[in-house]
C-alpha positions as CSV (number, residue, x, y, z in Angstrom):
1,X,-26.1,82.6,11.4
2,X,-27.0,78.8,11.0
3,X,-30.7,78.8,10.9
4,X,-33.0,76.1,12.7
5,X,-32.5,73.1,10.2
6,X,-35.9,71.2,9.4
7,X,-39.6,71.8,9.6
8,X,-40.4,73.3,12.8
9,X,-44.0,71.4,14.2
10,X,-46.0,73.4,17.0
11,X,-47.9,70.8,18.9
12,X,-50.1,73.4,19.8
13,X,-52.9,72.2,21.6
14,X,-53.7,74.6,23.4
15,X,-56.9,73.0,24.8
16,X,-58.8,73.5,22.0
17,X,-57.0,73.2,22.2
18,X,-56.2,74.7,20.3
19,X,-56.7,71.2,20.6
20,X,-56.2,70.9,17.9
21,X,-52.9,71.4,17.7
22,X,-50.2,70.5,20.1
23,X,-49.7,67.8,21.4
24,X,-50.6,68.2,22.1
25,X,-51.0,71.6,22.7
26,X,-49.5,70.3,26.0
27,X,-46.9,72.4,25.4
28,X,-47.9,74.5,22.5
29,X,-44.6,74.3,22.4
30,X,-42.2,75.4,20.2
31,X,-40.9,72.0,18.4
32,X,-38.1,71.5,16.2
33,X,-38.0,68.5,14.3
34,X,-35.4,66.0,14.1
35,X,-32.7,66.2,10.8
36,X,-33.7,64.0,8.2
37,X,-31.0,61.4,9.1
38,X,-32.6,61.1,12.3
39,X,-35.9,61.0,11.4
40,X,-34.9,58.2,8.2
41,X,-33.3,56.2,11.1
42,X,-36.3,56.0,13.1
43,X,-39.0,55.6,10.7
44,X,-36.9,52.2,9.5
45,X,-37.0,51.2,13.2
46,X,-33.4,50.4,12.8
47,X,-32.5,49.2,16.5
48,X,-30.0,46.6,17.6
49,X,-32.3,43.3,19.1
50,X,-31.0,42.7,22.1
51,X,-32.6,41.0,25.4
52,X,-34.8,43.7,26.5
53,X,-36.6,44.2,22.8
54,X,-36.9,40.4,22.6
55,X,-38.5,40.5,26.2
56,X,-40.9,42.7,25.0
57,X,-41.6,40.7,21.7
58,X,-42.2,37.9,24.0
59,X,-44.6,39.7,26.7
60,X,-46.6,40.9,23.3
61,X,-46.7,37.8,22.0
62,X,-47.8,35.7,25.3
63,X,-50.4,38.2,25.6
64,X,-52.0,38.0,22.0
65,X,-52.1,34.4,22.3
66,X,-52.8,33.6,26.0
67,X,-54.8,36.8,27.1
68,X,-58.5,35.8,28.2
69,X,-59.9,38.9,25.8
70,X,-58.7,39.3,21.9
71,X,-56.4,42.4,21.6
72,X,-55.1,43.9,18.5
73,X,-51.2,44.0,18.2
74,X,-51.4,47.7,17.6
75,X,-52.9,48.6,21.0
76,X,-50.4,46.2,22.3
77,X,-47.3,47.8,21.2
78,X,-49.0,51.6,21.5
79,X,-49.2,50.5,24.8
80,X,-45.5,50.1,25.5
81,X,-44.8,53.3,23.3
82,X,-46.8,55.1,26.0
83,X,-44.9,53.4,29.0
84,X,-41.7,54.2,27.5
85,X,-42.8,57.5,27.5
86,X,-44.1,57.4,30.7
87,X,-41.0,56.1,31.8
88,X,-39.1,59.7,31.0
89,X,-41.4,61.3,33.6
90,X,-41.3,64.2,31.1
91,X,-44.7,66.0,30.3
92,X,-43.4,67.6,27.6
93,X,-42.8,64.1,25.7
94,X,-45.4,62.1,24.5
95,X,-46.7,59.9,21.7
96,X,-49.2,60.5,19.0
97,X,-51.0,57.2,17.7
98,X,-51.4,57.1,13.4
99,X,-55.0,58.7,14.5
100,X,-54.3,60.9,17.1
101,X,-51.4,62.3,14.6
102,X,-53.5,62.9,11.7
103,X,-56.0,65.0,13.7
104,X,-52.9,66.9,15.1
105,X,-51.6,67.4,11.7
106,X,-55.0,68.4,10.0
107,X,-55.6,70.8,13.3
108,X,-52.4,72.5,11.9
109,X,-53.5,73.5,8.8
110,X,-56.9,74.9,9.4
111,X,-58.8,77.1,11.9
112,X,-58.9,75.3,15.4
113,X,-62.3,74.6,17.1
114,X,-62.1,74.3,20.7
115,X,-62.0,76.2,24.0
116,X,-58.7,77.7,23.9
117,X,-56.2,77.1,26.9
118,X,-52.7,74.8,26.5
119,X,-52.4,72.3,28.9
120,X,-49.7,69.5,30.1
121,X,-49.2,66.9,32.4
122,X,-48.1,67.6,35.8
123,X,-47.2,64.0,37.3
124,X,-50.7,62.5,36.2
125,X,-52.7,65.3,36.2
126,X,-54.1,67.3,33.1
127,X,-53.4,70.7,33.9
128,X,-53.9,74.7,32.1
129,X,-51.0,76.4,31.4
130,X,-52.8,79.0,30.0
131,X,-55.7,80.0,28.4
132,X,-55.3,81.8,25.7
133,X,-56.6,85.8,25.7
134,X,-59.7,86.1,24.1
135,X,-60.8,82.5,23.8
136,X,-64.0,80.5,25.6
137,X,-61.6,79.9,28.1
138,X,-60.8,82.5,29.2
139,X,-63.6,84.5,29.2
140,X,-65.4,81.6,31.2
141,X,-62.3,81.8,33.9
142,X,-60.0,79.5,33.4
143,X,-56.9,80.1,35.0
144,X,-53.3,78.9,35.0
145,X,-52.3,75.9,37.4
146,X,-56.3,74.8,37.1
147,X,-56.5,70.9,37.0
148,X,-58.9,69.3,34.7
149,X,-60.8,66.9,37.0
150,X,-63.6,65.6,34.8
151,X,-64.9,66.2,31.0
152,X,-68.2,66.1,30.2
153,X,-68.6,64.4,33.7
154,X,-65.8,61.6,32.8
155,X,-62.8,61.4,34.9
156,X,-59.3,62.3,33.4
157,X,-57.7,59.9,35.6
158,X,-55.8,57.7,33.5
159,X,-55.9,59.8,30.6
160,X,-53.1,60.8,28.6
161,X,-52.5,64.5,27.7
162,X,-53.8,63.7,23.7
163,X,-56.6,61.6,24.9
164,X,-57.6,64.2,27.4
165,X,-57.3,67.1,24.3
166,X,-59.7,65.1,22.1
167,X,-62.6,65.1,24.4
168,X,-62.2,68.4,25.2
169,X,-62.1,69.3,21.6
170,X,-65.2,69.6,19.7
171,X,-67.5,71.6,16.8
172,X,-68.1,75.4,17.2
173,X,-70.9,75.8,19.1
174,X,-71.5,73.2,21.3
175,X,-70.5,72.8,24.8
176,X,-68.3,71.0,26.7
177,X,-68.5,70.9,30.8
178,X,-65.0,70.5,32.7
179,X,-65.1,70.3,36.7
180,X,-61.8,72.2,38.2
181,X,-59.5,71.9,40.7
182,X,-57.9,75.1,41.8
183,X,-55.2,75.2,44.0
184,X,-56.0,77.7,47.4
185,X,-60.1,76.7,46.8
186,X,-61.4,73.8,48.6
187,X,-64.6,72.8,46.5
188,X,-64.2,71.8,42.8
189,X,-65.4,74.3,40.2
190,X,-67.6,73.7,37.0
191,X,-67.2,75.4,34.0
192,X,-69.8,74.9,30.9
193,X,-67.5,76.1,28.1
194,X,-69.4,76.8,24.6
195,X,-66.2,75.8,22.2
196,X,-65.2,78.1,19.5
197,X,-62.9,78.9,16.6
198,X,-59.9,79.8,17.8
199,X,-58.7,83.0,15.9
200,X,-55.1,82.3,14.6
201,X,-54.0,86.2,14.9
202,X,-51.4,86.2,17.4
203,X,-50.4,89.5,17.3
204,X,-52.7,92.9,19.1
205,X,-51.5,96.2,18.9
206,X,-52.1,99.8,19.6
207,X,-51.0,103.5,20.6
208,X,-51.2,103.8,24.3
209,X,-50.9,107.9,25.9
210,X,-49.1,108.6,29.2
211,X,-48.4,112.2,30.1
212,X,-48.7,113.3,26.6
213,X,-46.2,110.7,25.2
214,X,-47.3,108.1,22.6
215,X,-46.3,104.7,23.9
216,X,-47.0,101.3,21.5
217,X,-48.4,98.6,22.7
218,X,-48.0,94.8,20.9
219,X,-49.8,91.9,22.9
220,X,-48.3,88.5,21.8
221,X,-51.1,85.4,22.3
222,X,-48.7,82.7,21.4
223,X,-46.0,82.1,18.6
224,X,-47.4,80.2,15.3
225,X,-46.0,80.8,11.8
226,X,-46.9,83.8,10.8
227,X,-46.7,85.7,14.2
228,X,-43.5,87.1,13.6
229,X,-45.1,88.8,10.3
230,X,-47.7,90.2,12.6
231,X,-45.3,91.8,14.8
232,X,-42.8,93.3,12.3
233,X,-46.0,94.9,10.6
234,X,-47.2,96.3,14.1
235,X,-43.9,97.5,14.9
236,X,-43.4,99.1,11.9
237,X,-47.0,100.7,12.2
238,X,-46.2,102.2,15.6
239,X,-42.7,103.3,14.5
240,X,-44.6,105.2,11.8
241,X,-46.7,106.8,14.4
242,X,-43.6,108.4,16.0
243,X,-44.1,106.1,19.1
244,X,-41.7,107.0,22.0
245,X,-41.7,103.7,23.9
246,X,-42.7,100.1,23.1
247,X,-44.7,97.4,25.7
248,X,-44.3,94.1,24.6
249,X,-46.9,91.7,26.5
250,X,-46.5,88.1,26.7
251,X,-48.8,87.4,29.9
252,X,-50.7,84.4,29.3
253,X,-48.7,83.5,26.1
254,X,-47.9,79.3,26.2
255,X,-45.8,79.7,23.5
256,X,-44.9,78.2,20.1
257,X,-43.1,78.0,17.3
258,X,-39.1,78.8,18.6
259,X,-38.2,80.5,14.4
260,X,-40.7,83.1,15.4
261,X,-38.9,84.3,18.5
262,X,-35.8,84.1,16.4
263,X,-37.0,86.7,14.0
264,X,-38.6,88.9,16.5
265,X,-35.3,88.8,18.2
266,X,-33.4,90.2,15.1
267,X,-36.1,93.1,15.1
268,X,-35.6,94.4,18.9
269,X,-32.2,92.7,20.7
270,X,-28.8,93.9,20.1
271,X,-26.4,91.2,18.3
272,X,-23.6,91.6,21.0
273,X,-25.7,88.4,23.1
274,X,-27.6,85.3,21.9
275,X,-30.9,85.7,21.8
276,X,-30.9,81.7,22.9
277,X,-28.7,78.8,23.6
278,X,-29.6,75.2,23.0
279,X,-27.8,72.9,24.7
280,X,-27.9,69.0,23.8
281,X,-27.3,66.5,26.4
282,X,-23.8,66.2,26.1
283,X,-23.6,70.1,27.1
284,X,-22.7,71.4,24.3
285,X,-24.3,74.6,23.4
286,X,-25.1,76.2,20.4
287,X,-26.0,80.1,20.3
288,X,-28.4,81.5,18.0
289,X,-27.4,85.5,17.4
290,X,-29.7,88.4,16.4
291,X,-28.5,90.4,12.9
292,X,-29.4,93.9,14.4
293,X,-26.2,95.5,15.2
294,X,-27.7,98.0,17.9
295,X,-30.1,98.9,20.1
296,X,-33.6,100.5,19.3
297,X,-34.1,104.4,20.0
298,X,-36.6,104.2,22.1
299,X,-37.1,102.4,25.4
300,X,-39.2,98.8,25.6
301,X,-40.1,97.1,28.6
302,X,-42.2,93.5,28.5
303,X,-45.0,91.9,30.7
304,X,-44.5,88.6,32.1
305,X,-46.9,86.1,33.8
306,X,-47.4,82.9,35.5
307,X,-48.8,81.8,32.5
308,X,-45.7,83.1,30.1
309,X,-44.5,80.0,28.9
310,X,-41.7,78.4,26.9
311,X,-40.9,80.4,23.6
312,X,-42.7,83.7,25.6
313,X,-40.1,83.1,28.0
314,X,-36.8,83.1,25.9
315,X,-38.1,86.4,24.2
316,X,-38.5,88.0,27.9
317,X,-35.1,86.8,28.7
318,X,-33.9,87.6,25.7
319,X,-35.1,91.1,25.9
320,X,-33.8,91.4,29.6
321,X,-30.4,89.9,29.4
322,X,-29.5,90.6,25.5
323,X,-31.3,94.1,25.4
324,X,-31.0,95.0,28.8
325,X,-34.8,95.8,28.9
326,X,-36.9,95.7,32.3
327,X,-39.7,92.8,32.7
328,X,-42.5,93.9,34.9
329,X,-45.2,91.5,36.3
330,X,-44.8,88.2,38.4
331,X,-42.5,85.2,37.4
332,X,-42.8,83.4,34.3
333,X,-44.0,79.7,34.1
334,X,-40.7,77.5,33.7
335,X,-40.3,75.5,30.5
336,X,-36.8,74.8,29.1
337,X,-36.8,72.3,27.3
338,X,-36.9,71.8,23.5
339,X,-38.7,68.8,22.3
340,X,-38.6,67.4,18.6
341,X,-41.3,66.0,16.3
342,X,-40.6,62.7,14.8
343,X,-43.1,61.2,12.0
344,X,-42.6,57.1,11.9
345,X,-43.5,55.4,9.2
346,X,-46.4,54.9,9.9
347,X,-47.1,57.8,10.3
348,X,-47.2,57.8,14.4
349,X,-45.5,60.8,15.7
350,X,-43.3,61.1,18.8
351,X,-42.3,64.0,20.2
352,X,-39.6,63.9,22.2
353,X,-37.6,66.6,24.7
354,X,-34.2,66.4,23.0
355,X,-32.4,69.7,24.2
356,X,-32.2,72.5,26.8
357,X,-32.7,76.3,26.1
358,X,-30.7,78.6,28.3
359,X,-30.9,82.2,28.3
360,X,-28.6,84.8,27.0
361,X,-26.6,84.7,30.0
362,X,-26.3,80.7,30.1
363,X,-29.2,80.3,32.8
364,X,-31.6,77.3,32.7
365,X,-34.7,78.8,34.1
366,X,-36.3,75.1,33.4
367,X,-38.9,75.0,36.8
368,X,-38.1,78.1,38.1
369,X,-39.3,80.5,35.8
370,X,-38.1,84.2,35.1
371,X,-38.5,86.7,37.9
372,X,-39.1,89.9,36.8
373,X,-37.0,93.1,37.3
374,X,-40.2,95.0,39.2
375,X,-42.7,92.5,40.9
376,X,-46.2,93.7,40.0
377,X,-49.2,91.8,41.4
378,X,-52.7,92.2,39.8
379,X,-55.9,93.3,42.4
380,X,-57.0,90.2,44.4
381,X,-59.8,90.1,41.8
382,X,-58.0,88.9,38.8
383,X,-57.3,85.6,40.5
384,X,-60.5,84.8,41.8
385,X,-62.5,81.3,40.9
386,X,-65.9,81.4,39.4
387,X,-68.7,80.8,41.9
388,X,-71.0,78.1,41.8
389,X,-73.9,77.5,44.2
390,X,-76.0,74.6,44.7
391,X,-79.2,75.0,44.5
392,X,-81.5,76.0,48.0
393,X,-77.4,76.7,49.4
394,X,-77.6,80.5,48.8
395,X,-74.6,82.3,50.1
396,X,-75.8,84.4,53.0
397,X,-74.9,86.2,56.1
398,X,-73.0,85.2,58.9
399,X,-71.2,82.3,56.9
400,X,-67.6,81.7,56.4
401,X,-65.7,80.4,53.4
402,X,-63.4,80.9,50.8
403,X,-66.2,81.0,48.2
404,X,-67.1,84.1,50.1
405,X,-63.9,85.7,50.2
406,X,-63.9,85.8,46.4
407,X,-67.5,86.6,46.2
408,X,-66.3,90.1,48.3
409,X,-63.4,90.5,45.8
410,X,-65.8,90.4,43.5
411,X,-68.3,92.8,44.9
412,X,-65.0,94.9,45.1
413,X,-64.2,94.8,41.1
414,X,-67.9,95.6,40.6
415,X,-67.6,98.8,42.8
416,X,-69.7,97.7,45.6
417,X,-67.5,98.0,48.9
418,X,-68.0,94.5,50.7
419,X,-66.2,96.2,54.0
420,X,-64.1,92.8,54.3
421,X,-62.6,90.3,51.9
422,X,-61.8,87.4,54.4
423,X,-64.7,85.1,53.6
424,X,-66.9,86.4,56.8
425,X,-70.5,87.4,55.4
426,X,-70.7,90.3,57.1
427,X,-73.8,92.9,57.2
428,X,-71.7,95.1,55.5
429,X,-71.0,92.6,52.5
430,X,-75.0,91.7,52.6
431,X,-75.7,95.2,52.1
432,X,-73.3,95.3,49.2
433,X,-74.9,92.7,47.6
434,X,-77.9,94.4,47.7
435,X,-76.1,97.1,46.0
436,X,-75.4,94.7,43.1
437,X,-78.5,93.2,42.8
438,X,-80.6,96.2,42.5
439,X,-77.9,97.6,39.9
440,X,-78.4,94.5,37.5
441,X,-81.6,94.8,38.2
442,X,-82.0,91.2,40.5
443,X,-84.2,90.3,43.4
444,X,-82.5,92.3,46.3
445,X,-82.1,89.5,48.8
446,X,-78.8,90.2,49.9
447,X,-77.9,86.8,49.8
448,X,-75.7,85.4,46.6
449,X,-77.6,82.5,44.4
450,X,-76.2,81.5,41.3
451,X,-77.5,84.1,38.9
452,X,-75.9,87.2,41.4
453,X,-72.7,85.2,41.1
454,X,-73.2,84.9,37.5
455,X,-73.3,88.7,37.0
456,X,-70.6,89.1,40.0
457,X,-68.2,87.1,37.2
458,X,-69.2,88.8,34.3
459,X,-68.7,92.3,36.5
460,X,-65.4,91.1,37.6
461,X,-64.3,90.0,34.0
462,X,-65.5,93.6,32.9
463,X,-63.3,95.3,35.1
464,X,-60.1,92.8,34.7
465,X,-60.4,94.4,30.9
466,X,-60.3,98.2,31.9
467,X,-56.9,99.5,31.5
468,X,-56.8,101.5,34.8
469,X,-57.4,98.4,36.7
470,X,-54.0,96.6,35.1
471,X,-51.0,97.7,37.3
472,X,-48.7,95.7,35.2
473,X,-49.3,97.5,32.5
474,X,-49.7,100.7,34.2
475,X,-46.3,100.2,35.9
476,X,-44.9,99.6,32.9
477,X,-46.3,102.9,31.2
478,X,-45.1,105.1,34.0
479,X,-41.3,103.0,34.0
480,X,-41.2,103.8,30.3
481,X,-42.3,107.9,30.6
482,X,-39.4,108.0,33.1
483,X,-37.1,106.7,30.2
484,X,-38.6,108.9,27.7
485,X,-38.2,111.8,29.9
486,X,-34.5,111.0,30.9
């Protein structure tokens, strides 16, 4: 099988982006570099001069000489390049100036410090693809499809993805303040998130029990250069412990290195169908096959959700279409393109969408996502927005709002029955608030102030982490157990 050529670059930026790494992590997307010949040609700038390039040069010269303020030639050309990228109307293609590319490459070779969330441009909006599991972004309640409106009090309007990421990232222990617009909520949400070192470890594993059966569980948080090795070790340990089935969890996984998916596929997916197909602009398809000759002797299922993007969708698609394994959860994100990172002669970088990727059966899931074979939604409180209460504007009886509806769902997560979850602050909701406040040793007013709201948010996060509340995981355990007992 032909291997992926060239050095693979993960423009990770996961806001923290991983901000740091990519592209700004606007894709934490697995990115394949151009081959050496293409890179040399781009670096040399060997483009035939024509009327359009002459026009560009003429406009540059006019601005440089006649504009009422002095402006650098570098800024003008960088602006022209960004304009060309914007004309593609492709959120996954971007240009990084020499400084931005330097910061990016430094981030690739060191630990990441930031909040831990992947972002991309949706139209002109800086939008969350997914927070990374276990990071400050996830812990504080950042959700997929959140739109970042302000960063430290400054509007994101007019920023490109790299500029936004640079503002979000920062030293461990410092705080970044984000104003978020969330679909389905009427008011903007404010988050104060303390930056941290984002862990590089991308695989978590454990043995679960269901009806006396040992079922392995492996969660992949993203795909970096070490993920396949981590996965292989985890799989070997679980197999050595005589697991009877395996659950692979790529929920909230924004993607990463394509090569890592290929290597993991070699461990799980039989070679009758390709793991993935890469299609170029001419429609030519290149399939990549697994080296595994036959299926594993135990059942496998995978968990997906709206935060499963890019490389995680490749793995999910391969598990289902080439492996015949079920997918459980909700529809995935829908990123079906491949980017190539090209370093230019001045050390700036162009990240350009050059190919599509297709599932083993030839499906292009871009902007569509992958549908689960068994759709399972989580409890309502998994999707609530954090509550911001203005001073002197407590939430109380007889009020109605979407914020109150979220508070009622949080009360249910904390095992206090509000009586309803439609946003009307009823007497029963007030009694539930009082009971919760008493439990948390807060003033038992029956009104929700910011301290009560913060306690509800923490109680909700605690409930989300409990295995018994994870409907998708429990459905997977049930399905695996059925297969084992056949």
